Each structure stands twice: as structure tokens, then as C-alpha cells.
The first five atom37 places (N, CA, C, CB, O) and aatype in JSON, in Angstrom:
{
  "aatype": [12, 15, 5, 2, 18, 2, 9, 0, 4, 2, 15, 5, 16, 14, 15, 2, 9, 10, 15, 11, 9, 17, 2, 3, 6, 2, 16, 3, 19, 1, 9, 0, 19, 0, 1, 2, 13, 8, 16, 14, 19, 2, 9, 10, 9, 10, 10, 15, 16, 3, 6, 3, 4, 13, 19, 1, 0, 15, 19, 0, 1, 2, 13, 8, 16, 14, 0, 2, 9, 10, 12, 2, 10, 15, 16, 3, 6, 3, 17, 18, 19, 1, 5, 19, 19, 15, 6, 2, 14, 18, 4, 14, 0, 15, 9, 10, 2, 2, 10, 15, 9, 2, 6, 2],
  "atom_mask": [
    [1, 1, 1, 1, 1],
    [1, 1, 1, 1, 1],
    [1, 1, 1, 1, 1],
    [1, 1, 1, 1, 1],
    [1, 1, 1, 1, 1],
    [1, 1, 1, 1, 1],
    [1, 1, 1, 1, 1],
    [1, 1, 1, 1, 1],
    [1, 1, 1, 1, 1],
    [1, 1, 1, 1, 1],
    [1, 1, 1, 1, 1],
    [1, 1, 1, 1, 1],
    [1, 1, 1, 1, 1],
    [1, 1, 1, 1, 1],
    [1, 1, 1, 1, 1],
    [1, 1, 1, 1, 1],
    [1, 1, 1, 1, 1],
    [1, 1, 1, 1, 1],
    [1, 1, 1, 1, 1],
    [1, 1, 1, 1, 1],
    [1, 1, 1, 1, 1],
    [1, 1, 1, 1, 1],
    [1, 1, 1, 1, 1],
    [1, 1, 1, 1, 1],
    [1, 1, 1, 1, 1],
    [1, 1, 1, 1, 1],
    [1, 1, 1, 1, 1],
    [1, 1, 1, 1, 1],
    [1, 1, 1, 1, 1],
    [1, 1, 1, 1, 1],
    [1, 1, 1, 1, 1],
    [1, 1, 1, 1, 1],
    [1, 1, 1, 1, 1],
    [1, 1, 1, 1, 1],
    [1, 1, 1, 1, 1],
    [1, 1, 1, 1, 1],
    [1, 1, 1, 1, 1],
    [1, 1, 1, 1, 1],
    [1, 1, 1, 1, 1],
    [1, 1, 1, 1, 1],
    [1, 1, 1, 1, 1],
    [1, 1, 1, 1, 1],
    [1, 1, 1, 1, 1],
    [1, 1, 1, 1, 1],
    [1, 1, 1, 1, 1],
    [1, 1, 1, 1, 1],
    [1, 1, 1, 1, 1],
    [1, 1, 1, 1, 1],
    [1, 1, 1, 1, 1],
    [1, 1, 1, 1, 1],
    [1, 1, 1, 1, 1],
    [1, 1, 1, 1, 1],
    [1, 1, 1, 1, 1],
    [1, 1, 1, 1, 1],
    [1, 1, 1, 1, 1],
    [1, 1, 1, 1, 1],
    [1, 1, 1, 1, 1],
    [1, 1, 1, 1, 1],
    [1, 1, 1, 1, 1],
    [1, 1, 1, 1, 1],
    [1, 1, 1, 1, 1],
    [1, 1, 1, 1, 1],
    [1, 1, 1, 1, 1],
    [1, 1, 1, 1, 1],
    [1, 1, 1, 1, 1],
    [1, 1, 1, 1, 1],
    [1, 1, 1, 1, 1],
    [1, 1, 1, 1, 1],
    [1, 1, 1, 1, 1],
    [1, 1, 1, 1, 1],
    [1, 1, 1, 1, 1],
    [1, 1, 1, 1, 1],
    [1, 1, 1, 1, 1],
    [1, 1, 1, 1, 1],
    [1, 1, 1, 1, 1],
    [1, 1, 1, 1, 1],
    [1, 1, 1, 1, 1],
    [1, 1, 1, 1, 1],
    [1, 1, 1, 1, 1],
    [1, 1, 1, 1, 1],
    [1, 1, 1, 1, 1],
    [1, 1, 1, 1, 1],
    [1, 1, 1, 1, 1],
    [1, 1, 1, 1, 1],
    [1, 1, 1, 1, 1],
    [1, 1, 1, 1, 1],
    [1, 1, 1, 1, 1],
    [1, 1, 1, 1, 1],
    [1, 1, 1, 1, 1],
    [1, 1, 1, 1, 1],
    [1, 1, 1, 1, 1],
    [1, 1, 1, 1, 1],
    [1, 1, 1, 1, 1],
    [1, 1, 1, 1, 1],
    [1, 1, 1, 1, 1],
    [1, 1, 1, 1, 1],
    [1, 1, 1, 1, 1],
    [1, 1, 1, 1, 1],
    [1, 1, 1, 1, 1],
    [1, 1, 1, 1, 1],
    [1, 1, 1, 1, 1],
    [1, 1, 1, 1, 1],
    [1, 1, 1, 1, 1],
    [1, 1, 1, 1, 1]
  ],
  "atom_positions": [
    [[109.96, 106.44, 64.32], [110.3, 105.62, 65.34], [109.53, 104.09, 65.24], [109.95, 106.43, 66.66], [108.44, 103.88, 64.69]],
    [[110.26, 103.26, 65.8], [109.7, 101.74, 65.62], [108.5, 101.55, 66.48], [110.82, 100.58, 66.07], [108.32, 102.27, 67.46]],
    [[107.67, 100.59, 66.13], [106.63, 100.25, 66.8], [106.95, 99.78, 68.2], [105.96, 99.35, 66.09], [106.12, 100.0, 69.08]],
    [[108.17, 99.1, 68.49], [108.48, 98.73, 69.92], [108.87, 100.07, 70.59], [109.71, 97.6, 70.05], [108.84, 100.09, 71.82]],
    [[109.2, 101.12, 69.98], [109.54, 102.3, 70.77], [107.94, 102.9, 71.26], [110.54, 103.49, 69.72], [107.7, 103.14, 72.44]],
    [[107.04, 103.07, 70.29], [105.76, 103.47, 70.81], [105.27, 102.5, 71.95], [104.74, 103.52, 69.65], [104.88, 102.93, 73.04]],
    [[105.31, 101.21, 71.63], [104.79, 100.1, 72.94], [105.59, 100.54, 74.33], [105.3, 98.21, 72.55], [105.02, 100.63, 75.42]],
    [[106.92, 100.78, 74.11], [107.58, 100.89, 75.31], [107.26, 102.26, 75.96], [109.03, 100.69, 75.1], [107.33, 102.35, 77.19]],
    [[106.92, 103.29, 75.21], [106.58, 104.65, 75.68], [105.05, 104.47, 76.41], [106.59, 105.8, 74.31], [104.71, 105.32, 77.23]],
    [[104.28, 103.52, 76.14], [102.92, 103.54, 76.61], [102.98, 103.14, 78.09], [101.98, 102.57, 75.77], [103.62, 102.2, 78.55]],
    [[102.27, 103.95, 78.72], [102.33, 103.99, 80.22], [101.39, 102.57, 80.54], [101.62, 105.61, 80.93], [101.49, 101.95, 81.6]],
    [[100.55, 102.23, 79.52], [99.8, 100.93, 79.82], [100.13, 99.85, 79.27], [98.6, 100.95, 79.58], [99.3, 98.95, 79.11]],
    [[101.41, 99.74, 78.88], [102.14, 98.52, 78.34], [102.37, 97.82, 79.64], [103.56, 98.83, 77.46], [102.93, 98.32, 80.62]],
    [[101.75, 96.27, 79.53], [102.04, 95.39, 80.73], [103.51, 94.98, 80.78], [101.16, 94.11, 80.7], [104.2, 95.0, 79.76]],
    [[103.93, 94.63, 81.86], [105.42, 94.16, 82.19], [105.74, 93.13, 81.19], [105.62, 93.53, 83.72], [106.78, 93.25, 80.55]],
    [[104.84, 92.0, 80.97], [105.5, 90.78, 80.15], [105.79, 91.4, 78.83], [104.49, 89.39, 79.97], [106.78, 90.97, 78.25]],
    [[105.06, 92.4, 78.19], [105.53, 92.77, 76.99], [106.66, 93.65, 77.03], [104.55, 93.3, 76.29], [107.27, 93.84, 75.97]],
    [[107.06, 94.26, 78.14], [108.11, 95.19, 78.26], [109.39, 94.24, 78.33], [107.92, 96.19, 79.58], [110.5, 94.45, 77.85]],
    [[108.96, 93.15, 79.05], [110.23, 91.94, 79.2], [110.63, 91.44, 77.81], [109.7, 90.44, 80.13], [111.82, 91.17, 77.6]],
    [[109.64, 91.29, 76.76], [110.08, 90.88, 75.27], [111.0, 92.02, 74.57], [108.69, 90.64, 74.29], [111.96, 91.72, 73.87]],
    [[110.62, 93.33, 74.84], [111.25, 94.24, 74.09], [112.68, 95.03, 74.63], [110.19, 95.15, 73.84], [113.41, 95.76, 73.95]],
    [[112.83, 94.69, 75.94], [113.85, 95.36, 76.73], [115.34, 95.52, 75.91], [114.01, 94.48, 78.12], [116.09, 96.5, 75.99]],
    [[115.55, 94.32, 75.13], [117.04, 94.22, 74.46], [116.83, 94.42, 73.29], [117.84, 92.95, 74.55], [117.43, 93.67, 72.53]],
    [[116.0, 95.39, 72.72], [116.1, 95.96, 71.42], [117.34, 96.54, 70.88], [115.22, 96.88, 71.35], [118.16, 97.12, 71.59]],
    [[117.46, 96.4, 69.7], [119.01, 96.94, 69.35], [118.84, 98.66, 69.18], [119.69, 96.13, 67.62], [119.82, 99.4, 69.17]],
    [[117.57, 99.1, 69.08], [117.13, 100.58, 68.9], [117.66, 101.01, 70.32], [115.32, 100.88, 68.6], [117.37, 100.22, 71.23]],
    [[118.32, 102.04, 70.63], [118.74, 102.6, 71.91], [117.64, 103.23, 72.5], [119.86, 103.53, 71.81], [117.5, 103.2, 73.73]],
    [[116.63, 103.96, 71.61], [115.66, 104.59, 72.04], [114.47, 103.76, 72.78], [115.28, 105.28, 70.99], [113.83, 104.12, 73.78]],
    [[114.34, 102.55, 72.02], [113.5, 101.69, 72.63], [113.98, 101.23, 74.2], [113.39, 100.5, 71.66], [113.2, 101.21, 75.15]],
    [[115.12, 100.94, 74.28], [115.75, 100.64, 75.79], [115.58, 101.58, 76.62], [117.17, 100.42, 75.89], [115.14, 101.27, 77.73]],
    [[115.85, 102.92, 76.32], [115.62, 103.96, 77.12], [114.25, 104.15, 77.49], [116.1, 105.04, 76.57], [113.97, 104.45, 78.66]],
    [[113.28, 104.0, 76.55], [111.99, 103.98, 76.93], [111.57, 102.97, 77.97], [111.26, 103.83, 75.82], [110.95, 103.3, 78.98]],
    [[111.97, 101.65, 77.66], [111.69, 100.78, 78.5], [112.2, 100.99, 80.02], [112.13, 99.68, 77.94], [111.43, 100.81, 80.96]],
    [[113.41, 101.36, 80.17], [113.88, 101.71, 81.34], [113.29, 103.06, 81.95], [115.26, 101.76, 81.19], [113.68, 103.38, 83.07]],
    [[112.45, 103.78, 81.33], [111.59, 104.7, 82.03], [110.44, 104.35, 82.24], [111.47, 105.76, 81.52], [109.86, 105.08, 83.05]],
    [[109.72, 103.33, 81.75], [108.33, 102.85, 81.83], [108.43, 102.21, 83.45], [107.9, 101.6, 80.44], [109.26, 101.4, 83.87]],
    [[107.54, 102.72, 84.04], [107.02, 102.2, 85.46], [106.48, 100.89, 85.68], [105.99, 103.0, 85.91], [106.28, 100.4, 86.8]],
    [[106.23, 100.26, 84.43], [105.95, 98.94, 84.51], [106.8, 98.03, 84.39], [105.2, 98.67, 83.82], [106.53, 96.85, 84.6]],
    [[108.08, 98.53, 84.0], [109.35, 97.42, 83.65], [109.69, 96.81, 84.95], [110.85, 98.14, 82.97], [109.93, 97.49, 85.94]],
    [[109.72, 95.43, 84.92], [110.07, 94.7, 86.16], [111.54, 94.95, 86.56], [109.83, 93.17, 85.97], [112.44, 95.22, 85.76]],
    [[111.64, 94.84, 87.8], [112.9, 95.08, 88.22], [114.0, 94.41, 87.71], [112.93, 94.94, 89.39], [115.06, 94.99, 87.46]],
    [[113.8, 92.95, 87.51], [115.04, 92.39, 86.93], [115.49, 92.83, 85.54], [114.91, 90.99, 86.9], [116.65, 92.71, 85.14]],
    [[114.41, 93.4, 84.78], [114.98, 94.05, 83.42], [115.57, 95.29, 83.91], [113.8, 94.4, 82.2], [116.61, 95.58, 83.3]],
    [[115.2, 96.19, 84.92], [115.87, 97.34, 85.15], [117.29, 97.07, 85.58], [115.16, 98.1, 86.1], [118.18, 97.89, 85.33]],
    [[117.57, 95.68, 86.36], [118.81, 95.49, 86.77], [119.88, 95.3, 85.45], [118.75, 94.27, 87.71], [121.02, 95.76, 85.38]],
    [[119.17, 94.51, 84.46], [119.85, 94.27, 83.16], [120.11, 95.61, 82.51], [118.99, 93.34, 82.2], [121.28, 95.85, 82.22]],
    [[119.25, 96.46, 82.26], [119.3, 97.76, 81.76], [120.47, 98.73, 82.29], [118.02, 98.32, 82.03], [121.13, 99.53, 81.63]],
    [[120.52, 98.46, 83.62], [121.5, 99.19, 84.62], [123.07, 98.92, 84.0], [121.32, 98.49, 86.34], [123.92, 99.69, 84.44]],
    [[123.41, 98.14, 83.27], [124.54, 97.71, 82.63], [124.59, 98.02, 81.31], [124.7, 96.45, 82.77], [125.52, 97.55, 80.66]],
    [[123.89, 98.61, 80.85], [123.71, 98.78, 79.25], [124.76, 99.57, 78.86], [122.35, 99.47, 78.74], [125.06, 100.55, 79.54]],
    [[125.43, 99.26, 77.75], [126.68, 100.19, 77.18], [126.4, 101.5, 76.83], [127.3, 99.66, 75.93], [127.35, 102.27, 76.68]],
    [[125.02, 101.98, 76.65], [124.8, 103.41, 76.65], [124.37, 104.14, 77.92], [123.86, 103.66, 75.7], [123.58, 103.72, 78.77]],
    [[125.02, 105.29, 77.92], [124.75, 106.06, 79.39], [123.41, 106.47, 79.45], [125.65, 107.42, 79.64], [122.81, 106.44, 80.53]],
    [[122.83, 106.87, 78.36], [121.31, 107.55, 78.44], [120.52, 106.35, 78.71], [120.7, 108.37, 76.97], [119.45, 106.7, 79.21]],
    [[120.62, 104.8, 78.56], [119.77, 104.08, 78.98], [120.07, 103.81, 80.46], [119.68, 103.02, 78.15], [119.09, 103.6, 81.18]],
    [[121.31, 103.77, 81.03], [121.38, 103.63, 82.3], [121.04, 104.8, 83.23], [122.54, 103.22, 82.49], [120.63, 104.71, 84.39]],
    [[121.31, 106.03, 82.43], [120.5, 107.12, 83.13], [119.04, 107.31, 83.3], [120.82, 108.14, 82.6], [118.51, 108.09, 84.09]],
    [[118.31, 106.35, 82.28], [116.8, 106.39, 82.35], [116.54, 105.13, 83.49], [116.0, 106.1, 80.65], [115.48, 105.08, 84.11]],
    [[117.37, 104.36, 83.64], [117.16, 103.32, 84.97], [117.25, 104.28, 86.04], [118.38, 102.01, 85.2], [116.18, 104.64, 86.54]],
    [[118.24, 104.73, 86.46], [118.3, 106.04, 87.44], [117.31, 106.7, 87.87], [118.91, 107.01, 86.98], [117.05, 106.94, 89.05]],
    [[116.53, 107.11, 86.6], [115.44, 107.99, 86.7], [114.13, 107.27, 87.16], [115.24, 108.66, 85.39], [113.23, 107.91, 87.71]],
    [[114.03, 106.04, 86.95], [112.9, 105.14, 87.12], [112.71, 105.28, 88.83], [113.26, 103.44, 86.48], [113.66, 105.08, 89.58]],
    [[111.69, 105.55, 89.19], [111.31, 105.4, 90.62], [111.1, 104.11, 91.11], [110.18, 106.09, 90.89], [110.96, 104.09, 92.33]],
    [[111.05, 103.19, 90.65], [110.97, 101.75, 91.02], [112.32, 101.13, 90.94], [110.0, 100.97, 90.13], [112.48, 99.98, 91.36]],
    [[113.33, 101.83, 90.41], [114.76, 101.31, 90.59], [115.07, 101.12, 92.04], [115.81, 102.29, 89.99], [114.91, 102.04, 92.84]],
    [[115.6, 99.69, 92.46], [115.92, 99.55, 93.77], [117.1, 100.09, 94.33], [115.92, 98.39, 94.01], [118.11, 100.15, 93.64]],
    [[117.09, 100.51, 95.54], [118.52, 101.19, 96.02], [119.65, 100.77, 95.5], [118.81, 101.07, 97.37], [120.5, 101.48, 94.97]],
    [[119.69, 99.35, 95.68], [121.06, 98.69, 95.36], [121.7, 99.1, 94.08], [120.91, 97.2, 95.3], [122.91, 99.32, 93.94]],
    [[120.5, 99.19, 92.9], [120.82, 99.56, 91.89], [121.43, 100.97, 91.69], [119.89, 99.33, 91.3], [122.44, 101.28, 91.06]],
    [[120.62, 101.7, 92.36], [120.77, 103.35, 92.33], [122.22, 103.32, 93.04], [119.38, 104.38, 93.33], [122.97, 104.18, 92.58]],
    [[122.77, 102.54, 94.04], [124.09, 102.62, 94.64], [125.02, 102.41, 93.44], [124.32, 101.52, 95.83], [125.92, 103.22, 93.22]],
    [[124.82, 101.23, 92.57], [125.92, 100.87, 91.54], [125.85, 102.01, 90.53], [125.69, 99.36, 90.79], [126.9, 102.31, 89.96]],
    [[124.72, 102.68, 90.22], [124.74, 103.75, 89.28], [125.13, 105.12, 89.98], [123.36, 103.84, 88.58], [125.0, 106.17, 89.35]],
    [[125.52, 105.1, 91.07], [126.04, 106.15, 91.62], [127.63, 106.4, 91.61], [125.56, 106.1, 92.83], [128.19, 107.4, 92.06]],
    [[128.17, 105.43, 91.07], [129.6, 105.26, 90.81], [130.05, 104.98, 89.49], [130.09, 104.28, 91.56], [131.17, 104.57, 89.22]],
    [[128.95, 105.26, 88.51], [129.0, 105.1, 87.07], [130.2, 105.95, 86.54], [127.63, 105.54, 86.4], [130.52, 106.97, 87.15]],
    [[130.79, 105.6, 85.56], [131.81, 106.25, 84.8], [131.49, 107.68, 84.32], [132.1, 105.43, 83.65], [132.29, 108.62, 84.27]],
    [[129.93, 107.67, 83.93], [129.51, 108.76, 83.18], [128.81, 109.84, 84.27], [128.49, 108.21, 82.0], [128.01, 109.43, 85.11]],
    [[129.15, 111.16, 84.2], [128.93, 112.02, 85.32], [127.31, 112.17, 85.1], [129.89, 113.51, 85.29], [126.61, 112.35, 86.1]],
    [[126.69, 112.1, 83.73], [125.32, 112.28, 83.64], [124.6, 111.11, 84.48], [124.91, 112.31, 82.14], [123.54, 111.38, 85.04]],
    [[125.08, 109.96, 84.56], [124.19, 108.92, 85.05], [124.21, 109.21, 86.66], [124.73, 107.32, 84.6], [123.2, 109.12, 87.36]],
    [[125.36, 109.54, 87.1], [125.53, 109.84, 88.6], [124.68, 111.17, 88.99], [127.19, 110.07, 88.96], [124.29, 111.38, 90.14]],
    [[124.46, 112.0, 87.95], [123.5, 113.26, 87.92], [122.2, 112.81, 88.3], [123.4, 113.99, 86.5], [121.64, 113.16, 89.34]],
    [[121.64, 111.94, 87.34], [120.35, 111.43, 87.37], [120.08, 110.53, 88.52], [120.08, 110.77, 86.16], [118.92, 110.52, 88.93]],
    [[120.85, 109.85, 89.05], [120.74, 109.27, 90.41], [120.52, 110.24, 91.44], [121.93, 108.52, 90.76], [119.74, 109.89, 92.33]],
    [[121.0, 111.3, 91.51], [120.98, 112.35, 92.56], [119.7, 113.06, 92.3], [122.26, 113.34, 92.51], [119.44, 113.8, 93.24]],
    [[118.77, 113.08, 91.3], [117.81, 113.82, 91.28], [116.67, 112.67, 91.4], [117.83, 114.78, 90.06], [115.52, 113.09, 91.34]],
    [[116.82, 111.38, 91.56], [115.8, 110.57, 91.91], [115.07, 110.91, 93.1], [116.25, 109.36, 92.02], [115.82, 110.85, 94.07]],
    [[113.99, 111.22, 93.37], [113.5, 111.4, 94.67], [113.41, 110.32, 95.66], [112.35, 111.87, 94.56], [113.21, 110.62, 96.84]],
    [[113.55, 109.05, 95.28], [113.51, 107.83, 96.14], [115.07, 107.48, 96.41], [112.66, 106.54, 95.37], [115.35, 106.35, 96.84]],
    [[115.92, 108.28, 96.2], [117.53, 107.91, 96.2], [117.66, 108.18, 97.72], [118.71, 108.97, 95.1], [117.42, 109.24, 98.29]],
    [[118.14, 106.85, 98.33], [118.6, 106.93, 99.72], [119.5, 108.15, 100.09], [119.33, 105.69, 100.02], [120.28, 108.63, 99.27]],
    [[119.35, 108.62, 101.34], [120.38, 109.65, 101.67], [121.75, 109.37, 101.7], [120.14, 110.13, 102.83], [122.56, 110.25, 101.41]],
    [[122.15, 108.09, 102.07], [123.69, 107.37, 102.19], [124.18, 107.73, 100.69], [123.7, 105.38, 102.55], [125.2, 108.38, 100.49]],
    [[123.27, 107.19, 99.55], [123.96, 107.44, 98.3], [124.0, 108.88, 97.96], [123.33, 106.69, 97.21], [124.86, 109.25, 97.16]],
    [[123.09, 109.83, 98.52], [123.27, 111.27, 98.09], [124.54, 111.64, 98.84], [121.97, 112.28, 98.46], [125.39, 112.22, 98.16]],
    [[124.83, 111.42, 100.11], [125.79, 111.59, 100.8], [127.4, 111.49, 100.2], [125.48, 110.74, 101.73], [128.39, 112.2, 100.37]],
    [[127.16, 110.25, 99.4], [128.4, 109.73, 98.75], [128.67, 110.48, 97.58], [128.31, 108.3, 98.39], [129.84, 110.78, 97.32]],
    [[127.59, 110.87, 96.74], [127.47, 111.7, 95.76], [128.16, 113.11, 95.91], [126.16, 111.8, 95.57], [128.83, 113.69, 95.05]],
    [[127.83, 113.56, 97.26], [128.11, 114.97, 97.51], [129.48, 115.03, 97.49], [127.56, 115.53, 98.77], [130.0, 116.01, 96.97]],
    [[130.25, 114.05, 98.03], [131.64, 114.25, 98.4], [132.66, 113.71, 97.07], [131.92, 113.37, 99.88], [133.86, 113.47, 97.18]],
    [[131.97, 113.61, 96.01], [132.57, 113.16, 94.75], [132.83, 114.61, 93.87], [131.47, 112.01, 93.93], [131.99, 115.49, 93.71]],
    [[134.11, 114.6, 93.41], [134.71, 115.81, 92.95], [134.09, 116.28, 91.62], [136.2, 115.61, 92.79], [134.13, 117.45, 91.25]],
    [[133.47, 115.22, 90.9], [132.49, 115.83, 89.82], [131.07, 115.98, 90.06], [132.52, 115.06, 88.66], [130.34, 116.46, 89.18]]
  ]
}
């Protein structure tokens, strides 16, 4: 793995460093940044539109992802992203209700 991956995985990495490596070409780095609790909300917003569904799912998994981003991810084309939204303990009931009526 790359050095940026190790940095992104470290729970002590400050947000200003995560802000510098969030758009790494390596998908694993972007996933690790999306999962890190110190990742700033503006970076989570950018990662929520990543082309890779596992990056978007990692944003959905982050407890600091705002409800409006969880709402957007709850309509993601990929079922796995929607599933991870439903598993986030901070997901609002209104989003869970919408997900419960989704046929997938």
C-alpha cells in the first residue's frame, strides 16, 4: 500500500492532511479518507460523488456524514451504497423510511 493509504487510515491524521490526499488516484486511499472521522465535511461531500461505489459507501458509513448527503446516497444507483446508508446509526428515520419502501 502507498504512504497516503497509511496516512488516511491513521485515526490521528489531522483534517488538513486528509484534505490534501482525498483525491488520490488510488481508490483505497479515497476509501480510507472517506472512513476517517477527521475528514472535513466538505471533503465527504466531494467523495460522495466519487465514481467508485466503495468510496461512496465509505462516505455513507462515516458517522460525521451530514443527513443531506446520506439522503443523496440513499438514492444511489448502487444497492451496496444504499445498504450502507441504512446501517449508519445516525441515519435519520425519514431516510430509513424511504429506503424501506425501495424494492431493492
